Legacy VTK file of the C-alpha trace (Angstrom):
# vtk DataFile Version 3.0
C-alpha trace
ASCII
DATASET POLYDATA
POINTS 160 float
67.662 76.907 204.590
69.245 79.908 206.183
72.623 81.356 205.149
74.482 79.836 208.133
73.304 76.333 207.272
74.205 76.734 203.604
77.653 78.154 204.425
78.225 75.473 207.076
77.365 72.755 204.564
79.469 74.043 201.691
82.536 75.469 203.495
84.218 72.025 203.837
83.447 71.307 200.162
85.023 74.602 199.071
88.040 73.854 201.261
88.435 70.412 199.693
88.171 71.876 196.181
90.809 74.506 197.042
93.126 71.833 198.502
92.773 69.604 195.435
93.373 72.535 193.092
96.548 73.571 194.971
97.812 69.972 194.999
97.227 69.564 191.263
98.901 72.885 190.488
101.907 72.037 192.677
102.262 68.591 191.080
102.035 70.093 187.605
104.556 72.827 188.437
106.977 70.269 189.902
106.792 68.071 186.793
107.130 71.036 184.420
110.071 72.512 186.339
112.006 69.268 186.309
111.163 68.120 189.816
111.388 64.528 188.640
115.148 64.688 189.256
114.650 65.256 193.003
116.044 62.319 194.987
119.253 60.381 195.643
121.131 58.586 192.861
123.984 56.060 192.940
126.311 57.075 190.103
129.251 55.513 188.306
131.654 57.959 186.727
134.421 57.317 184.218
136.913 60.161 183.830
139.187 60.479 180.796
141.895 62.848 179.611
139.367 64.061 176.975
141.176 61.936 174.349
139.704 58.590 175.391
142.314 57.508 177.921
140.618 56.488 181.171
142.117 58.286 184.172
139.842 57.013 186.939
136.500 55.402 187.670
134.564 56.090 190.832
131.198 55.723 192.489
129.297 58.657 193.942
126.043 59.569 195.630
124.193 62.578 194.246
121.315 64.185 196.145
119.115 66.522 194.112
116.988 68.651 196.449
113.665 70.335 195.781
114.414 73.948 194.906
117.464 73.258 192.746
120.373 72.509 195.085
122.482 69.363 195.151
124.998 67.608 197.371
127.581 65.060 196.258
130.036 62.652 197.815
132.089 59.833 196.325
134.169 56.814 197.286
137.489 58.682 197.261
139.304 58.970 200.614
137.597 61.607 202.789
140.996 63.147 203.527
141.443 63.975 199.825
138.248 65.944 199.240
135.373 67.747 200.860
131.678 67.346 200.179
130.410 68.621 196.843
127.745 71.307 196.621
125.991 72.771 193.618
122.784 73.488 191.809
120.615 71.856 189.182
118.054 73.161 186.753
115.763 71.746 184.141
116.812 72.714 180.624
113.572 71.446 179.068
112.035 68.000 178.974
114.309 65.418 180.583
117.516 67.486 180.198
119.217 69.054 183.199
122.301 71.088 184.000
123.916 70.170 187.340
127.234 71.878 188.144
128.896 71.431 191.515
132.292 71.822 193.150
134.338 70.597 196.081
137.624 71.357 197.796
140.566 68.979 197.360
143.413 68.330 199.779
147.003 67.100 199.554
148.054 63.898 201.370
149.457 66.052 204.211
146.021 67.694 204.647
146.872 71.072 203.146
144.488 72.741 200.719
145.196 71.634 197.140
142.501 73.631 195.351
139.000 73.338 193.981
137.427 70.889 191.566
134.573 72.218 189.423
132.322 69.757 187.649
129.729 70.573 184.988
127.212 67.957 183.882
124.544 67.688 181.217
122.092 65.085 182.461
119.501 63.156 180.470
116.925 61.638 182.816
115.339 58.358 181.700
111.632 58.436 180.806
110.756 56.573 184.028
112.924 59.022 186.063
114.726 56.113 187.786
118.095 56.566 186.084
120.121 59.063 184.107
123.225 59.402 181.980
125.398 62.475 181.712
128.399 63.978 180.029
130.872 65.524 182.429
133.565 68.172 182.200
135.990 68.764 185.070
138.294 71.663 185.875
140.936 71.199 188.554
142.107 74.503 190.020
145.088 75.234 192.254
144.668 77.219 195.508
144.994 80.473 193.524
142.158 79.553 191.146
144.361 78.689 188.142
143.180 75.778 185.989
145.852 73.086 186.189
143.973 70.234 184.489
140.789 69.462 182.591
139.098 66.083 182.341
136.058 64.684 180.549
133.746 61.922 181.575
130.545 59.975 181.376
128.221 59.093 184.201
125.415 56.585 184.630
123.115 56.701 187.635
120.340 54.718 189.279
117.794 56.192 191.677
118.131 55.017 195.281
115.481 57.177 196.996
112.821 59.697 196.008
LINES 1 161
160 0 1 2 3 4 5 6 7 8 9 10 11 12 13 14 15 16 17 18 19 20 21 22 23 24 25 26 27 28 29 30 31 32 33 34 35 36 37 38 39 40 41 42 43 44 45 46 47 48 49 50 51 52 53 54 55 56 57 58 59 60 61 62 63 64 65 66 67 68 69 70 71 72 73 74 75 76 77 78 79 80 81 82 83 84 85 86 87 88 89 90 91 92 93 94 95 96 97 98 99 100 101 102 103 104 105 106 107 108 109 110 111 112 113 114 115 116 117 118 119 120 121 122 123 124 125 126 127 128 129 130 131 132 133 134 135 136 137 138 139 140 141 142 143 144 145 146 147 148 149 150 151 152 153 154 155 156 157 158 159
């Protein structure tokens, strides 16, 4: 066989091997970097005064994007808060940190301040649910902390 025939025969094979290698490396990197959290979750949050007294319960949707960003919305009146935006990162194994924040508004529509939420998430082994502990800081328009809350969250995956 001449060199052209040999190269023509093996070029597609080398391409396939390269494609498979890249796919395996990307899959491994995604799993190791915590990519299993990527997707949309339906969450149920219970907020307390940090002394066990329940202040509020609510339902939210959390979207964890590839690359470490997240978006959040909940079932509170849209006039009272904006969309939540934040980041997430794998802290090792099935543990994640996922802080986010949103703007809050008074009943008359004026700016009330910012709500900052920090979460420590533990993803289930099957990656279809998680639980988290939550801490909340409510800030006035000048950035002063006016209240702190604690909470727990349970979530079920809706979409990958």
